[in-house]
C-alpha positions in Angstrom: -78.0 -46.3 6.5 -74.9 -48.2 7.8 -71.7 -47.1 6.1 -71.1 -50.6 4.9 -74.4 -51.0 3.1 -73.4 -49.2 -0.1 -70.2 -49.5 -2.1 -69.1 -49.1 -5.7 -66.7 -51.4 -7.5 -63.6 -50.1 -9.2 -64.9 -50.8 -12.7 -68.2 -49.1 -12.1 -66.4 -46.2 -10.5 -64.1 -45.8 -13.5 -67.0 -45.8 -15.8 -68.8 -43.2 -13.8 -65.7 -41.0 -13.8 -65.7 -40.8 -17.6 -63.1 -38.7 -19.4 -61.5 -37.1 -16.3 -57.8 -36.9 -17.4 -56.4 -33.5 -18.5 -55.4 -33.7 -22.2 -51.6 -33.4 -21.5 -51.5 -35.8 -18.5 -50.4 -33.1 -16.0 -52.1 -32.8 -12.6 -53.7 -36.2 -12.6 -54.4 -36.3 -8.8 -56.0 -32.9 -8.8 -58.1 -33.7 -11.9 -59.3 -37.0 -10.3 -60.2 -35.3 -7.0 -62.1 -32.6 -8.9 -64.1 -35.2 -10.8 -65.0 -37.3 -7.7 -66.0 -34.1 -5.9 -68.3 -33.1 -8.8 -69.9 -36.5 -8.9 -70.7 -36.2 -5.2 -72.0 -32.7 -5.3 -74.1 -33.3 -8.4 -75.7 -36.3 -6.7 -74.4 -38.8 -9.3 -72.3 -40.6 -6.6 -74.6 -41.1 -3.6 -73.5 -40.0 -0.1 -72.2 -42.7 2.2 -70.9 -44.8 -0.7 -67.7 -46.7 0.0 -65.3 -45.9 -2.8 -62.8 -48.5 -4.2 -59.5 -49.0 -2.4 -56.5 -47.0 -3.7 -54.8 -50.0 -5.3 -58.0 -51.3 -7.0 -58.9 -47.9 -8.5 -55.3 -47.3 -9.6 -55.2 -50.6 -11.5 -58.6 -49.9 -13.1 -57.6 -46.4 -14.2 -54.1 -47.3 -15.3 -52.5 -44.7 -12.9 -50.1 -45.0 -10.0 -51.4 -45.7 -6.5 -49.7 -42.5 -5.5 -52.0 -40.6 -7.8 -55.1 -42.1 -6.3 -53.8 -41.7 -2.7 -53.1 -38.0 -3.4 -56.6 -37.5 -4.8 -58.2 -39.2 -1.9 -56.2 -37.1 0.5 -57.4 -33.9 -1.2 -61.0 -35.2 -1.0 -60.5 -35.8 2.8 -59.2 -32.3 3.3 -62.2 -31.0 1.3 -64.5 -33.1 3.6 -65.9 -35.0 0.6 -64.5 -38.3 1.9 -64.2 -39.7 5.4 -62.1 -42.7 6.2 -61.7 -45.3 8.9 -58.3 -46.9 9.3 -58.4 -50.4 7.9 -62.1 -50.1 6.8 -62.2 -47.8 3.8 -63.4 -44.4 2.7 -67.0 -43.1 2.2 -68.4 -40.1 0.3 -69.9 -37.3 2.3 -71.2 -33.8 1.7 -69.1 -30.9 3.2 -71.0 -29.2 6.0 -69.6 -25.9 5.0 -68.4 -25.7 1.4 -64.9 -24.3 1.3 -65.4 -21.7 -1.5 -67.5 -21.6 -4.7 -65.7 -24.6 -6.2 -67.5 -26.9 -3.8 -71.1 -25.6 -4.2 -73.5 -27.9 -6.0 -75.8 -26.4 -8.6 -78.6 -28.7 -7.4 -78.2 -27.9 -3.7 -81.3 -26.5 -2.0 -79.0 -24.2 -0.1 -77.2 -22.6 -3.1 -75.6 -19.2 -2.7 -77.8 -16.6 -4.5 -74.8 -14.3 -5.1 -73.4 -16.8 -7.6 -74.1 -16.7 -11.3 -76.6 -19.5 -11.8 -76.3 -21.1 -15.2 -77.3 -24.5 -13.9 -81.0 -24.1 -13.1 -83.4 -23.9 -16.1 -86.1 -22.1 -14.0 -87.8 -18.8 -14.1 -88.6 -16.3 -11.4 -92.3 -15.8 -10.5 -94.5 -13.6 -12.7 -94.8 -11.2 -9.8 -97.9 -9.2 -10.8 -100.0 -12.2 -11.9 -98.9 -14.4 -9.0 -99.8 -11.7 -6.4 -103.2 -11.3 -8.0 -103.8 -15.1 -8.0 -102.6 -15.4 -4.4 -105.0 -12.6 -3.3 -107.9 -14.3 -5.1 -106.9 -17.7 -3.7 -107.1 -16.3 -0.1 -110.8 -15.5 -0.9 -111.3 -19.0 -2.4 -109.8 -20.5 0.7 -112.8 -19.5 2.9 -114.9 -22.1 1.2 -112.5 -24.9 2.3 -111.9 -23.9 5.9 -114.9 -25.9 7.2 -113.5 -29.2 5.9 -110.6 -31.4 7.0 -108.3 -30.1 4.2 -107.0 -33.6 3.0 -107.5 -34.5 -0.6 -105.4 -37.3 -2.2 -106.7 -36.5 -5.7 -106.4 -32.7 -5.5 -108.9 -29.8 -5.2 -111.8 -30.0 -7.7 -111.2 -26.5 -8.8 -107.6 -27.2 -9.9 -108.4 -30.6 -11.4 -111.1 -28.9 -13.5 -108.8 -26.1 -14.6 -106.1 -28.7 -15.7 -108.8 -30.8 -17.5 -110.0 -27.7 -19.4 -106.4 -26.9 -20.5 -105.9 -30.4 -21.8 -109.2 -30.2 -23.7 -108.2 -26.8 -25.2 -104.9 -28.4 -26.4 -106.8 -31.2 -28.2 -106.9 -33.9 -25.5 -110.5 -34.2 -24.1 -110.1 -34.6 -20.4 -112.4 -34.7 -17.4 -111.4 -33.8 -13.8 -111.6 -37.5 -12.7 -108.6 -38.1 -15.1 -106.4 -35.7 -13.2 -104.3 -36.4 -10.0 -102.6 -33.3 -8.5 -99.2 -33.9 -7.0 -96.4 -32.0 -5.2 -94.7 -31.1 -8.4 -93.8 -33.2 -11.4 -91.0 -34.9 -9.5 -93.6 -36.5 -7.2 -95.6 -37.5 -10.2 -92.6 -39.3 -11.7 -92.0 -41.1 -8.3 -95.7 -42.1 -8.1 -95.8 -43.5 -11.6 -92.6 -45.5 -11.0 -94.1 -46.9 -7.7 -97.3 -47.8 -9.5 -95.8 -49.5 -12.6 -92.3 -50.7 -11.8 -90.4 -52.7 -9.2 -86.7 -53.2 -8.4 -84.9 -54.5 -11.4 -87.6 -53.5 -14.0 -86.3 -51.8 -17.1 -87.4 -48.3 -18.0 -86.8 -46.8 -21.4 -85.4 -43.3 -21.2 -84.1 -40.8 -23.7 -80.4 -40.3 -23.6 -79.7 -37.6 -22.5 -82.7 -37.0 -20.2 -84.0 -35.1 -17.1 -81.5 -36.0 -14.3 -84.0 -36.1 -11.5 -86.0 -38.7 -13.3 -82.9 -40.9 -13.4 -82.5 -40.4 -9.7 -86.1 -41.4 -9.1 -85.5 -44.6 -11.1 -82.4 -45.3 -9.1 -84.3 -44.8 -5.8 -86.9 -47.3 -7.1 -84.2 -49.8 -8.2 -85.4 -49.6 -11.8 -82.9 -50.0 -14.6 -82.8 -47.3 -17.3 -82.5 -48.4 -20.9 -80.9 -45.6 -23.0 -82.5 -44.3 -26.2 -80.2 -41.9 -28.0 -81.9 -38.6 -28.9 -79.1 -36.1 -29.4 -80.1 -36.0 -33.1 -83.9 -36.5 -32.5 -86.1 -39.5 -32.0 -85.5 -42.6 -34.1 -88.8 -44.4 -33.9 -87.4 -47.5 -35.6 -84.9 -47.7 -32.7 -87.7 -47.1 -30.2 -89.6 -50.0 -31.7 -86.6 -52.3 -31.6 -85.8 -51.3 -28.0 -89.4 -51.9 -26.9 -89.3 -55.3 -28.6 -85.8 -56.4 -27.4 -85.5 -54.8 -23.9 -89.2 -55.2 -23.0 -89.3 -52.3 -20.6 -92.2 -52.0 -18.1 -92.4 -48.3 -18.7 -91.1 -45.6 -21.1 -90.4 -42.1 -19.8 -90.1 -39.6 -22.6 -90.2 -35.8 -23.0 -91.8 -34.9 -26.4 -92.0 -31.2 -25.9 -88.7 -29.3 -25.8 -86.9 -32.5 -24.6 -84.7 -31.8 -21.6 -81.9 -31.1 -22.3 -81.7 -31.2 -26.1 -84.8 -29.0 -26.8 -86.2 -31.3 -29.5 -90.0 -31.5 -30.2 -91.5 -34.8 -31.4 -93.6 -34.2 -34.5 -97.3 -35.4 -34.8 -96.4 -38.4 -36.9 -93.8 -39.5 -34.3 -96.4 -39.0 -31.5 -98.9 -41.2 -33.3 -96.4 -43.9 -33.9 -95.1 -43.8 -30.3 -98.6 -44.4 -28.9 -99.2 -47.2 -31.4 -95.9 -48.8 -30.4 -96.9 -48.6 -26.7 -100.2 -50.2 -27.5 -98.7 -53.0 -29.5 -96.0 -53.8 -26.9 -98.1 -53.2 -23.8 -95.6 -50.6 -22.6 -96.8 -47.9 -20.2 -96.0 -44.6 -21.8 -95.1 -41.7 -19.4 -94.9 -38.4 -21.2 -93.4 -35.4 -19.4 -94.9 -32.2 -20.8 -93.8 -29.8 -18.1 -92.3 -27.4 -20.8 -95.1 -27.6 -23.3 -96.5 -24.1 -22.6 -93.1 -22.5 -23.0 -93.1 -22.5 -26.9 -91.4 -19.5 -28.4 -91.5 -19.8 -32.2 -94.6 -22.0 -32.7 -97.0 -24.0 -30.5 -96.1 -27.7 -30.0 -98.4 -30.4 -31.4 -101.3 -31.6 -29.4 -100.5 -33.9 -26.4 -99.2 -37.3 -27.5 -102.0 -39.0 -25.6 -104.5 -37.5 -28.0 -103.1 -39.7 -30.8 -104.5 -43.2 -31.2 -107.7 -44.7 -30.0 -108.8 -43.8 -26.5 -107.9 -46.5 -24.0 -105.8 -48.4 -26.5 -102.6 -47.8 -24.5 -101.7 -46.8 -21.0 -100.5 -43.3 -21.6 -99.8 -41.0 -18.6 -99.1 -37.3 -19.2 -97.2 -35.3 -16.6 -97.5 -31.5 -16.1 -96.3 -28.9 -13.7 -96.7 -25.3 -12.6 -93.0 -25.0 -11.8 -91.7 -24.1 -15.3 -94.4 -21.9 -16.7 -95.3 -20.2 -13.4 -92.9 -20.7 -10.5 -91.0 -23.5 -8.8 -92.0 -22.3 -5.4 -95.6 -23.4 -6.0 -94.7 -27.2 -6.0 -97.8 -28.2 -7.9 -97.8 -30.9 -10.6 -100.2 -33.4 -12.0 -100.7 -36.7 -13.8 -103.3 -37.1 -16.5 -104.5 -40.6 -17.3 -107.4 -43.0 -17.3 -109.7 -42.4 -14.3 -109.1 -45.9 -12.8 -105.3 -45.4 -13.1 -105.6 -42.0 -11.4 -107.5 -43.5 -8.5 -104.9 -46.3 -8.1 -102.0 -43.8 -8.1 -103.8 -41.7 -5.5 -104.1 -44.7 -3.2 -100.4 -45.2 -3.5 -99.8 -41.6 -2.6 -101.3 -42.1 0.9 -98.0 -43.8 1.9 -96.1 -40.6 1.0 -98.4 -37.7 1.8 -102.1 -36.9 2.1 -102.4 -34.3 -0.6 -100.9 -31.1 -1.9 -101.2 -27.8 0.0 -104.7 -26.3 -0.6 -103.6 -22.7 -0.9 -100.9 -23.5 -3.6 -103.6 -25.4 -5.5 -106.0 -22.5 -5.5 -103.2 -20.2 -6.6 -102.4 -22.5 -9.5 -106.0 -22.9 -10.5 -106.3 -19.1 -10.9 -103.0 -18.9 -12.8 -104.2 -21.5 -15.2 -107.3 -19.5 -15.8 -105.0 -16.6 -16.7 -102.5 -18.7 -18.6 -102.6 -16.7 -21.8 -101.7 -13.5 -20.1 -98.8 -15.1 -18.2 -97.4 -17.0 -21.1 -97.6 -13.9 -23.4 -95.3 -12.0 -21.1 -93.0 -14.9 -20.5 -92.7 -15.6 -24.2 -91.6 -12.2 -25.2 -88.9 -12.1 -22.5 -87.7 -15.6 -23.3 -87.3 -15.0 -27.0 -85.2 -11.9 -26.3 -83.1 -13.9 -23.7 -82.6 -16.9 -26.0 -81.6 -14.9 -29.0 -79.3 -12.7 -26.9 -77.6 -15.6 -25.3 -77.1 -17.3 -28.7 -75.4 -14.2 -30.0 -73.3 -13.8 -26.9 -72.1 -17.4 -27.1 -71.2 -17.0 -30.8 -69.0 -14.0 -29.9 -67.3 -15.5 -26.9 -67.2 -19.2 -27.7 -67.1 -19.5 -31.5 -66.2 -23.2 -31.4 -69.3 -24.1 -29.4 -72.3 -25.5 -31.2 -75.6 -24.8 -29.5 -78.8 -26.6 -30.3 -81.6 -24.6 -32.0 -84.6 -25.0 -29.7 -87.9 -23.4 -30.6 -89.0 -23.3 -27.0 -88.2 -24.4 -23.5 -85.5 -22.8 -21.4 -82.0 -23.9 -22.4 -79.5 -24.8 -25.1 -77.7 -28.1 -25.3 -74.2 -27.2 -26.4 -71.6 -29.3 -28.1 -68.3 -28.0 -26.6 -66.2 -29.8 -29.2 -64.1 -31.5 -26.5 -64.9 -33.9 -23.7 -64.4 -31.3 -21.0 -67.8 -30.6 -19.6 -67.1 -31.7 -16.0 -63.7 -30.0 -15.9 -65.3 -26.8 -17.2 -68.0 -27.1 -14.5 -65.4 -27.4 -11.8 -63.3 -24.5 -13.2 -66.4 -22.3 -13.6 -67.3 -22.7 -9.9 -64.0 -21.2 -9.0 -65.2 -18.1 -10.9 -68.6 -18.1 -9.0 -70.5 -19.6 -12.0 -72.7 -22.6 -11.5 -73.1 -25.1 -14.4 -74.8 -28.4 -14.9 -72.2 -30.7 -16.6 -73.4 -32.8 -19.6 -72.9 -36.2 -17.7 -75.5 -35.0 -15.2 -78.1 -35.8 -17.9 -76.8 -39.2 -18.9 -75.7 -42.6 -17.8 -72.2 -44.0 -17.1 -70.4 -40.7 -17.7 -71.8 -40.0 -21.1 -72.0 -36.4 -22.6 -68.7 -35.0 -21.6 -68.7 -33.1 -24.9 -72.0 -31.3 -23.9 -73.2 -28.6 -21.6 -76.8 -27.5 -20.8 -77.0 -23.7 -20.6 -80.3 -22.0 -19.8 -81.3 -18.5 -20.8 -83.1 -17.8 -17.5 -80.4 -15.8 -15.7 -81.4 -12.2 -14.9 -80.5 -10.1 -18.0 -78.3 -7.7 -15.9 -76.1 -10.6 -14.8 -75.6 -12.5 -18.1 -72.7 -10.6 -19.5 -70.6 -10.9 -16.3 -71.5 -14.6 -16.0 -70.3 -15.2 -19.6 -67.2 -13.2 -19.0 -66.4 -15.4 -16.0 -67.3 -18.5 -17.9 -64.9 -17.4 -20.7 -62.1 -17.1 -18.1 -62.8 -20.7 -16.9 -62.8 -21.9 -20.5 -59.5 -20.3 -21.3 -58.0 -21.7 -18.2 -58.6 -25.3 -19.3 -55.9 -27.3 -21.0 -57.3 -27.9 -24.4 -56.2 -30.6 -26.9 -56.0 -27.9 -29.5 -57.2 -24.5 -28.5 -57.6 -23.4 -32.1 -59.4 -26.5 -33.3 -63.0 -26.1 -34.4 -65.4 -29.1 -34.4 -67.4 -30.1 -37.4 -71.0 -28.8 -37.1 -73.2 -31.4 -35.3 -77.0 -31.4 -36.0 -78.7 -31.4 -32.7 -82.5 -31.6 -32.5 
């Protein structure tokens, strides 16, 4: 892309920056530089984006031009901006991050020596995965005589996925399943099949950040549905009626990041609303098998008359098994599955056969895997909740009954500043605005309980140092309790 192809206006940039000022107004240039750097490294501000001129941004932010100039200078030194005399400045990613404060929690090249409280992901179930891989090598013999390409996915895996949906209360046949390279590809395929540039997409707010990025890449326009306190179905109905989105992307099982679960009545009404308005409903159920206190209700697609609404259900092996498998799927009507498979040919020609065979065997052993996972995750969740209460008594975590993380009300709009400060202590965080639009959720932080048990205490000690190092509006103030679903 040519450097001049992408730019952001001062007003949009100011909105993206959100609450960036320190509470007492000191160190404005450093705080501004830290916020821009975080936006770049988190992927919220795309690379090779021309940032506003110093004078324009200073006017929009209500600060001196000297403040903006000093921030831009610091970003150039950090290799986050590059400039051309008389032409402007563009964002870039440092080739070699200068210390932990510049590492992105979502970077594929993250330093494994850091304390990762950004990724809500589990290590592989080693024993079960090795056994499945050994069996898959035997299964592979039956495929070696063919060409190896399969847009829809291997029959063995599609059958295993269909059986699991049927067991959960949603009768499914293999021809209703499309295997993808993870749930992220599933989201991208659905967007390609049902939306075009400029089309509206209803999303929960907050929501899964990589879904927002897929929408941005497609040119779709997210329409926010607040869910911090759970789903308001009356508001869903009004939004579907007034905004007329082409598609609605929702996470009914352990909503990412709030952890909420949509009840059976809500699922039934959601499908009925989609039927009535003709809205394609995309339901991300990648966390549905990770219940801890009680199983989630049956898949939302099982509510309502068959074929009465376009409902696509997404699943993945990444959360319950291992992210390294890169196997996901779409469940929908057979004609829709075939249409999406045809679109896939422009991207790839199918998922790797061996990973599919491994996943099929793991699905057949799902009960064993999840039983071990569940016991460890309950211990980790409850232990992290107790540790947070001891170290951060003013924080208000959500109370999820499953999934992998807490959504925490910090009591102050300092999430991005805390994320930057924590990196200086070798702790990686995912700031609240990473999960929202236009800089929202600075009061919130997603904190997973997936870090290795022997590293949690030191990670929290380091996080406490970062928290105490912030300038707080009132260090002794306690926020009122906030009900978070």
